[in-house]
C-alpha positions as a Markdown table, in Angstrom:
| # | Residue | x | y | z |
|---|---|---|---|---|
| 1 | Met | 3.3 | 5.1 | -6.4 |
| 2 | Phe | 2.3 | 2.8 | -9.2 |
| 3 | Thr | 4.0 | 4.9 | -11.9 |
| 4 | Phe | 6.7 | 6.2 | -9.8 |
| 5 | Lys | 9.0 | 3.2 | -9.3 |
| 6 | Lys | 9.6 | -0.2 | -10.8 |
| 7 | Ser | 8.4 | -2.1 | -7.8 |
| 8 | Thr | 5.0 | -0.6 | -7.9 |
| 9 | Leu | 4.7 | -0.2 | -11.7 |
| 10 | Leu | 4.8 | -4.0 | -11.8 |
| 11 | Val | 1.9 | -4.2 | -9.4 |
| 12 | Ala | -0.1 | -1.7 | -11.4 |
| 13 | Ser | 0.4 | -3.7 | -14.6 |
| 14 | Leu | -0.6 | -6.9 | -13.0 |
| 15 | Leu | -3.6 | -5.5 | -11.3 |
| 16 | Ala | -4.8 | -4.2 | -14.6 |
| 17 | Leu | -4.3 | -7.7 | -16.0 |
| 18 | Ser | -6.1 | -9.2 | -13.1 |
| 19 | Thr | -9.1 | -6.8 | -13.6 |
| 20 | Ala | -9.2 | -7.7 | -17.3 |
| 21 | Leu | -9.1 | -11.4 | -16.6 |
| 22 | Ala | -11.8 | -11.1 | -14.0 |
| 23 | Gly | -14.0 | -9.5 | -16.6 |
| 24 | Cys | -13.6 | -12.5 | -18.7 |
| 25 | Gly | -14.3 | -15.1 | -16.3 |
| 26 | Gly | -12.4 | -1.6 | 5.1 |
| 27 | Ala | -10.2 | 1.4 | 7.2 |
| 28 | Asn | -8.9 | -0.2 | 10.4 |
| 29 | Glu | -9.9 | 0.9 | 13.9 |
| 30 | Gly | -7.1 | 2.8 | 15.5 |
| 31 | Thr | -5.5 | 4.1 | 12.3 |
| 32 | Ser | -8.4 | 5.7 | 10.3 |
| 33 | Asn | -9.7 | 8.8 | 11.8 |
| 34 | Asn | -12.4 | 9.9 | 9.4 |
| 35 | Gly | -14.8 | 12.1 | 11.2 |
| 36 | Asp | -12.4 | 12.8 | 14.0 |
| 37 | Lys | -13.8 | 16.1 | 15.3 |
| 38 | Lys | -10.6 | 16.8 | 17.3 |
| 39 | Ala | -8.5 | 16.3 | 14.2 |
| 40 | Glu | -10.7 | 18.6 | 12.2 |
| 41 | Ser | -10.5 | 21.4 | 14.8 |
| 42 | Thr | -6.6 | 21.4 | 14.5 |
| 43 | Glu | -6.5 | 22.3 | 10.8 |
| 44 | Val | -4.0 | 25.0 | 10.0 |
| 45 | Ser | -5.9 | 28.3 | 9.3 |
| 46 | Thr | -3.2 | 30.2 | 7.5 |
| 47 | Glu | -1.2 | 29.7 | 4.4 |
| 48 | Arg | 2.3 | 28.3 | 4.8 |
| 49 | Thr | 5.2 | 28.0 | 2.5 |
| 50 | Leu | 7.1 | 24.7 | 2.5 |
| 51 | Ile | 10.0 | 23.4 | 0.5 |
| 52 | Asp | 9.3 | 20.2 | -1.3 |
| 53 | Ala | 11.7 | 17.4 | -2.2 |
| 54 | Leu | 12.7 | 19.1 | -5.5 |
| 55 | Gly | 13.4 | 22.4 | -3.8 |
| 56 | His | 10.2 | 24.1 | -4.9 |
| 57 | Glu | 8.7 | 26.8 | -2.6 |
| 58 | Val | 5.1 | 25.6 | -2.4 |
| 59 | Thr | 2.4 | 27.7 | -0.8 |
| 60 | Ile | 0.1 | 25.4 | 1.0 |
| 61 | Pro | -3.4 | 26.9 | 1.2 |
| 62 | Ala | -5.2 | 27.3 | 4.6 |
| 63 | Asn | -7.4 | 24.2 | 5.1 |
| 64 | Pro | -7.2 | 22.7 | 1.6 |
| 65 | Lys | -10.5 | 21.1 | 0.7 |
| 66 | Arg | -10.0 | 19.7 | -2.8 |
| 67 | Val | -6.8 | 17.6 | -2.6 |
| 68 | Ile | -5.4 | 15.2 | -5.2 |
| 69 | Ala | -2.8 | 12.8 | -3.8 |
| 70 | Ser | -2.8 | 9.9 | -6.1 |
| 71 | Tyr | -1.9 | 6.6 | -4.3 |
| 72 | Leu | -1.2 | 8.5 | -1.1 |
| 73 | Glu | -4.8 | 8.0 | 0.1 |
| 74 | Asp | -3.8 | 5.6 | 2.9 |
| 75 | Asn | -1.9 | 8.6 | 4.4 |
| 76 | Leu | -4.8 | 10.9 | 3.9 |
| 77 | Val | -7.4 | 8.7 | 5.4 |
| 78 | Ala | -5.2 | 7.9 | 8.4 |
| 79 | Leu | -4.9 | 11.7 | 9.0 |
| 80 | Gly | -8.6 | 12.2 | 8.7 |
| 81 | Ile | -8.4 | 13.9 | 5.3 |
| 82 | Thr | -10.8 | 13.1 | 2.4 |
| 83 | Pro | -9.4 | 13.7 | -1.1 |
| 84 | Ala | -11.4 | 15.2 | -3.9 |
| 85 | Ala | -10.5 | 12.2 | -6.2 |
| 86 | Gln | -9.0 | 8.8 | -5.6 |
| 87 | Trp | -6.4 | 6.8 | -7.5 |
| 88 | Thr | -7.6 | 4.2 | -10.0 |
| 89 | Val | -6.0 | 1.8 | -12.4 |
| 90 | Ala | -7.9 | -0.3 | -14.9 |
| 91 | Asn | -11.1 | 0.9 | -13.2 |
| 92 | Gly | -9.9 | -0.6 | -9.9 |
| 93 | Val | -9.5 | 1.3 | -6.7 |
| 94 | Gln | -7.9 | 0.6 | -3.3 |
| 95 | Asp | -10.7 | -1.5 | -2.1 |
| 96 | Tyr | -9.5 | -1.7 | 1.5 |
| 97 | Leu | -10.0 | 2.1 | 1.8 |
| 98 | Gln | -13.5 | 2.1 | 0.5 |
| 99 | Asp | -15.2 | 2.4 | 3.9 |
| 100 | Ser | -13.9 | 5.9 | 3.8 |
| 101 | Leu | -13.7 | 6.6 | 0.0 |
| 102 | Lys | -16.6 | 4.8 | -1.5 |
| 103 | Asp | -18.3 | 8.0 | -2.6 |
| 104 | Ile | -15.2 | 9.7 | -3.9 |
| 105 | Pro | -14.8 | 10.0 | -7.7 |
| 106 | Thr | -11.7 | 8.4 | -9.3 |
| 107 | Ile | -8.8 | 9.8 | -11.3 |
| 108 | Ser | -6.3 | 7.8 | -13.3 |
| 109 | Tyr | -3.1 | 6.9 | -11.5 |
| 110 | Asp | -1.0 | 8.9 | -13.9 |
| 111 | Leu | -3.0 | 12.1 | -13.3 |
| 112 | Pro | -3.9 | 13.2 | -16.9 |
| 113 | Leu | -3.8 | 17.0 | -17.1 |
| 114 | Glu | -7.4 | 17.4 | -18.3 |
| 115 | Ala | -8.7 | 15.1 | -15.5 |
| 116 | Val | -6.8 | 17.1 | -12.9 |
| 117 | Met | -8.3 | 20.3 | -14.2 |
| 118 | Asp | -11.8 | 18.8 | -14.0 |
| 119 | Val | -11.3 | 18.0 | -10.3 |
| 120 | Asn | -10.3 | 21.7 | -9.7 |
| 121 | Pro | -8.0 | 20.9 | -6.8 |
| 122 | Asp | -6.6 | 23.4 | -4.4 |
| 123 | Leu | -3.6 | 21.2 | -3.6 |
| 124 | Ile | -1.8 | 18.5 | -5.5 |
| 125 | Ile | 0.6 | 16.1 | -3.8 |
| 126 | Val | 2.7 | 13.6 | -5.8 |
| 127 | Glu | 4.8 | 10.9 | -4.3 |
| 128 | Ala | 8.0 | 11.3 | -6.3 |
| 129 | Ala | 9.9 | 13.3 | -9.0 |
| 130 | Ser | 9.2 | 10.8 | -11.7 |
| 131 | Ala | 5.5 | 11.6 | -11.6 |
| 132 | Val | 6.2 | 15.2 | -12.7 |
| 133 | Glu | 8.8 | 14.7 | -15.3 |
| 134 | Gly | 8.5 | 16.1 | -18.8 |
| 135 | Gly | 7.1 | 19.4 | -17.8 |
| 136 | Lys | 4.3 | 18.0 | -15.8 |
| 137 | Tyr | 5.2 | 19.9 | -12.6 |
| 138 | Glu | 4.9 | 23.2 | -14.4 |
| 139 | Gln | 1.5 | 22.1 | -15.8 |
| 140 | Tyr | 0.2 | 20.9 | -12.5 |
| 141 | Ser | 1.5 | 23.9 | -10.6 |
| 142 | Lys | -0.5 | 26.2 | -12.9 |
| 143 | Ile | -3.7 | 24.4 | -11.7 |
| 144 | Ala | -2.9 | 24.3 | -8.0 |
| 145 | Pro | 0.1 | 24.4 | -5.6 |
| 146 | Thr | 2.0 | 21.1 | -6.2 |
| 147 | Tyr | 4.1 | 19.4 | -3.6 |
| 148 | Val | 6.5 | 16.6 | -4.4 |
| 149 | Val | 7.0 | 14.3 | -1.4 |
| 150 | Ala | 10.3 | 12.7 | -2.4 |
| 151 | Lys | 13.0 | 12.6 | -5.2 |
| 152 | Glu | 12.5 | 8.9 | -5.4 |
| 153 | Ser | 9.7 | 6.7 | -4.3 |
| 154 | Asn | 10.1 | 5.9 | -0.7 |
| 155 | Asp | 9.5 | 2.4 | 0.7 |
| 156 | Asp | 9.4 | 3.9 | 4.2 |
| 157 | Trp | 5.7 | 4.5 | 4.7 |
| 158 | Arg | 6.3 | 6.0 | 8.1 |
| 159 | Glu | 8.5 | 8.7 | 6.7 |
| 160 | Glu | 6.0 | 9.3 | 3.9 |
| 161 | Leu | 3.1 | 9.7 | 6.4 |
| 162 | Gln | 5.1 | 12.2 | 8.4 |
| 163 | Thr | 5.8 | 14.3 | 5.3 |
| 164 | Val | 2.1 | 14.3 | 4.3 |
| 165 | Gly | 1.3 | 15.2 | 7.9 |
| 166 | Glu | 3.6 | 18.1 | 7.7 |
| 167 | Val | 2.0 | 19.4 | 4.5 |
| 168 | Phe | -1.4 | 19.5 | 6.2 |
| 169 | Gly | -0.1 | 20.8 | 9.5 |
| 170 | Lys | -1.0 | 17.5 | 11.1 |
| 171 | Ser | 2.4 | 16.4 | 12.3 |
| 172 | Asp | 1.0 | 15.6 | 15.7 |
| 173 | Lys | -1.7 | 13.5 | 14.2 |
| 174 | Ala | 0.9 | 11.6 | 12.1 |
| 175 | Lys | 2.9 | 10.9 | 15.2 |
| 176 | Gln | -0.2 | 9.6 | 17.0 |
| 177 | Val | -1.0 | 7.3 | 14.1 |
| 178 | Leu | 2.5 | 5.9 | 14.1 |
| 179 | Glu | 2.5 | 5.4 | 17.9 |
| 180 | Glu | -0.8 | 3.6 | 17.7 |
| 181 | Tyr | 0.4 | 1.4 | 14.9 |
| 182 | Asp | 3.7 | 0.5 | 16.5 |
| 183 | Lys | 1.9 | -0.4 | 19.8 |
| 184 | Lys | -0.5 | -2.6 | 17.8 |
| 185 | Ala | 2.4 | -4.3 | 16.0 |
| 186 | Ala | 4.4 | -4.8 | 19.2 |
| 187 | Glu | 1.4 | -6.5 | 20.9 |
| 188 | Ala | 0.8 | -8.7 | 17.8 |
| 189 | Arg | 4.4 | -9.7 | 17.7 |
| 190 | Glu | 4.3 | -10.8 | 21.3 |
| 191 | Lys | 1.2 | -12.9 | 20.7 |
| 192 | Leu | 2.8 | -14.5 | 17.7 |
| 193 | Gln | 6.0 | -15.3 | 19.4 |
| 194 | Lys | 4.1 | -16.9 | 22.3 |
| 195 | Ala | 1.9 | -19.0 | 20.0 |
| 196 | Asn | 4.3 | -19.8 | 17.1 |
| 197 | Lys | 7.8 | -19.3 | 18.5 |
| 198 | Asn | 10.2 | -18.9 | 15.6 |
| 199 | Glu | 8.0 | -20.1 | 12.7 |
| 200 | Ser | 8.4 | -18.6 | 9.3 |
| 201 | Ala | 5.9 | -17.2 | 6.8 |
| 202 | Ala | 5.8 | -15.9 | 3.2 |
| 203 | Ala | 3.3 | -13.8 | 1.2 |
| 204 | Val | 2.7 | -15.2 | -2.3 |
| 205 | Trp | 0.6 | -13.4 | -5.0 |
| 206 | Leu | -1.1 | -15.3 | -7.8 |
| 207 | Val | -2.2 | -13.2 | -10.8 |
| 208 | Gly | -2.5 | -14.0 | -14.5 |
| 209 | Asn | -1.4 | -17.6 | -13.8 |
| 210 | Lys | 1.9 | -16.4 | -12.4 |
| 211 | Phe | 3.3 | -16.4 | -8.9 |
| 212 | Phe | 5.0 | -13.5 | -7.2 |
| 213 | Ile | 6.6 | -13.4 | -3.8 |
| 214 | Val | 7.0 | -10.3 | -1.6 |
| 215 | Gly | 10.4 | -9.0 | -0.6 |
| 216 | Glu | 11.8 | -9.2 | 2.9 |
| 217 | Lys | 11.8 | -5.4 | 3.7 |
| 218 | Val | 9.0 | -4.0 | 1.5 |
| 219 | Ser | 5.2 | -3.9 | 1.4 |
| 220 | Ser | 3.6 | -6.8 | 3.4 |
| 221 | Gly | 7.1 | -8.4 | 3.8 |
| 222 | Ala | 8.1 | -5.5 | 6.0 |
| 223 | Val | 5.1 | -6.2 | 8.2 |
| 224 | Leu | 5.7 | -10.0 | 8.4 |
| 225 | Tyr | 9.4 | -9.9 | 9.1 |
| 226 | Gly | 10.1 | -6.4 | 10.5 |
| 227 | Asp | 7.0 | -5.5 | 12.5 |
| 228 | Leu | 5.8 | -9.0 | 13.5 |
| 229 | Gly | 9.2 | -10.7 | 13.8 |
| 230 | Leu | 8.3 | -13.8 | 11.8 |
| 231 | Ala | 11.2 | -15.8 | 10.4 |
| 232 | Thr | 12.2 | -15.1 | 6.8 |
| 233 | Pro | 12.3 | -18.3 | 4.6 |
| 234 | Asn | 15.6 | -18.9 | 2.7 |
| 235 | Val | 13.8 | -18.5 | -0.7 |
| 236 | Val | 12.5 | -15.0 | 0.3 |
| 237 | Lys | 16.0 | -14.0 | 1.4 |
| 238 | Glu | 17.5 | -15.2 | -1.8 |
| 239 | Ile | 15.0 | -13.4 | -4.0 |
| 240 | Ser | 15.1 | -10.2 | -2.0 |
| 241 | Asp | 18.9 | -9.9 | -2.5 |
| 242 | Thr | 18.4 | -9.2 | -6.2 |
| 243 | Ala | 14.8 | -8.0 | -6.3 |
| 244 | Thr | 14.0 | -4.8 | -8.3 |
| 245 | Ala | 10.4 | -4.8 | -7.3 |
| 246 | Asn | 8.3 | -5.2 | -4.2 |
| 247 | Trp | 6.8 | -8.4 | -5.6 |
| 248 | Ser | 9.2 | -10.6 | -7.7 |
| 249 | Glu | 8.0 | -13.3 | -10.1 |
| 250 | Ile | 8.8 | -16.8 | -8.9 |
| 251 | Ser | 8.5 | -20.0 | -10.8 |
| 252 | Leu | 6.4 | -22.9 | -9.4 |
| 253 | Glu | 9.6 | -25.0 | -9.3 |
| 254 | Lys | 11.3 | -22.3 | -7.1 |
| 255 | Leu | 8.2 | -22.1 | -4.9 |
| 256 | Ala | 8.5 | -25.8 | -4.3 |
| 257 | Glu | 11.7 | -24.9 | -2.4 |
| 258 | Leu | 9.8 | -22.5 | -0.1 |
| 259 | Asn | 10.4 | -23.7 | 3.4 |
| 260 | Ala | 7.9 | -21.4 | 5.0 |
| 261 | Asp | 5.7 | -22.8 | 7.9 |
| 262 | His | 2.9 | -20.5 | 6.8 |
| 263 | Ile | 1.9 | -19.0 | 3.4 |
| 264 | Phe | -0.4 | -16.0 | 2.9 |
| 265 | Leu | -1.8 | -16.3 | -0.6 |
| 266 | Ile | -3.2 | -13.3 | -2.3 |
| 267 | Asn | -5.3 | -14.8 | -5.1 |
| 268 | Ser | -6.2 | -12.4 | -7.9 |
| 269 | Asp | -7.1 | -15.4 | -10.2 |
| 270 | Lys | -10.1 | -16.4 | -8.1 |
| 271 | Gly | -12.6 | -15.7 | -10.9 |
| 272 | Asn | -10.4 | -17.4 | -13.4 |
| 273 | Gly | -10.2 | -20.8 | -11.9 |
| 274 | Ser | -6.8 | -20.4 | -10.2 |
| 275 | Glu | -5.3 | -23.0 | -12.4 |
| 276 | Met | -1.8 | -22.9 | -10.9 |
| 277 | Leu | -3.3 | -24.0 | -7.5 |
| 278 | Lys | -4.3 | -27.3 | -9.1 |
| 279 | Glu | -0.7 | -28.2 | -9.9 |
| 280 | Ser | 0.7 | -31.1 | -7.9 |
| 281 | Thr | 3.9 | -29.1 | -7.3 |
| 282 | Trp | 1.9 | -26.4 | -5.5 |
| 283 | Lys | -0.1 | -29.0 | -3.5 |
| 284 | Asn | 3.2 | -30.6 | -2.3 |
| 285 | Ile | 4.7 | -27.4 | -0.9 |
| 286 | Pro | 5.0 | -28.2 | 2.9 |
| 287 | Ala | 2.8 | -25.3 | 4.1 |
| 288 | Val | 0.1 | -26.2 | 1.6 |
| 289 | Lys | 0.2 | -29.9 | 2.5 |
| 290 | Asn | 0.0 | -29.0 | 6.2 |
| 291 | Gly | -3.0 | -26.7 | 5.8 |
| 292 | His | -1.0 | -23.7 | 6.8 |
| 293 | Ile | -2.1 | -21.6 | 3.9 |
| 294 | Tyr | -4.4 | -18.5 | 4.3 |
| 295 | Glu | -6.1 | -17.1 | 1.2 |
| 296 | Tyr | -7.0 | -13.5 | 0.6 |
| 297 | Gly | -8.4 | -11.7 | -2.4 |
| 298 | Ala | -6.8 | -8.8 | -4.3 |
| 299 | Glu | -9.3 | -6.5 | -2.8 |
| 300 | Thr | -7.6 | -6.8 | 0.6 |
| 301 | Ser | -4.7 | -4.6 | 1.8 |
| 302 | Trp | -1.9 | -7.1 | 1.2 |
| 303 | Leu | -0.7 | -5.5 | -2.0 |
| 304 | Tyr | -0.4 | -2.1 | -0.4 |
| 305 | Ser | 1.5 | -0.3 | 2.3 |
| 306 | Gly | 0.6 | 2.3 | 4.9 |
| 307 | Ala | -0.7 | 2.7 | 8.4 |
| 308 | Ile | -4.2 | 1.4 | 7.5 |
| 309 | Ala | -3.1 | -1.3 | 5.0 |
| 310 | Asn | -0.5 | -2.7 | 7.4 |
| 311 | Ser | -2.8 | -2.6 | 10.3 |
| 312 | Gln | -5.3 | -4.7 | 8.4 |
| 313 | Ile | -2.5 | -7.1 | 7.4 |
| 314 | Ile | -1.7 | -7.5 | 11.1 |
| 315 | Asp | -5.3 | -8.4 | 11.8 |
| 316 | Asp | -5.2 | -11.0 | 9.0 |
| 317 | Val | -2.0 | -12.6 | 10.4 |
| 318 | Leu | -3.3 | -12.8 | 13.9 |
| 319 | Glu | -6.7 | -14.3 | 12.8 |
| 320 | Ser | -4.9 | -16.9 | 10.6 |
| 321 | Met | -2.0 | -18.0 | 12.8 |
| 322 | Ile | -3.5 | -17.8 | 16.3 |
| 323 | Gln | -6.4 | -20.2 | 16.6 |
């Protein structure tokens, strides 16, 4: 996803910056099914031909074992599938998935041809058409059957999970994961409404001495406002109306207008001194002054999206807001 759309390309660049700066200075219960013997026993035992988002007829091998699905690993792990290689950018991985992927070798997010060949995959899955432009699809498909999930990157992680489930013949498993997630989200929403009524929240990311704020309907914003029913602050609504990325840069002066009751801070500058957090303007933001700020590192799932990532975000919100 990081190379497939503006909203996540921004995140990739900033994560790379965060990793460089740091050099200078787990899967959730109920969604991850690694080792699920029942899931393993339902693997499709024959080849199938599916039509991908670009109209390609793709022959899906029976029980593919060496899968590359760069930045779709949340879906794979949730379905009980272990990839042959996992996404990386600037030598960083999706830390929140490492309980399941810690021994899996990495492959660059943009899937260089030689690196793909070295993995020797039997199936390649890419998120969107932009990942296979410039003749890349033809090159990949000579190595292994290549399935494109969508014409454009899809912010609907549920739909994406269902598509990946269909590719592997695990539609029932995908449905089960979604049902379990929606049940968990509904229960958490009820707890929050009882404890905090109509209080608002915002997710803010600090990286490279710059602040970013998540949009209302994407990434962790979709969890906070859609799944958990927390009120959306005016600043978030305003920025979301014109946002071209999941995380939009916001000045400290604009942050001073943030009327959120609670702030979830993803701090990628921890090893760098987090200089922006020493500014008086930051300290005078109401949620900060009231001690309603909850800090997480970039290794957590807040910068990602999927059944596992979002489930972990729900856990974090409940732990923080319900004492």
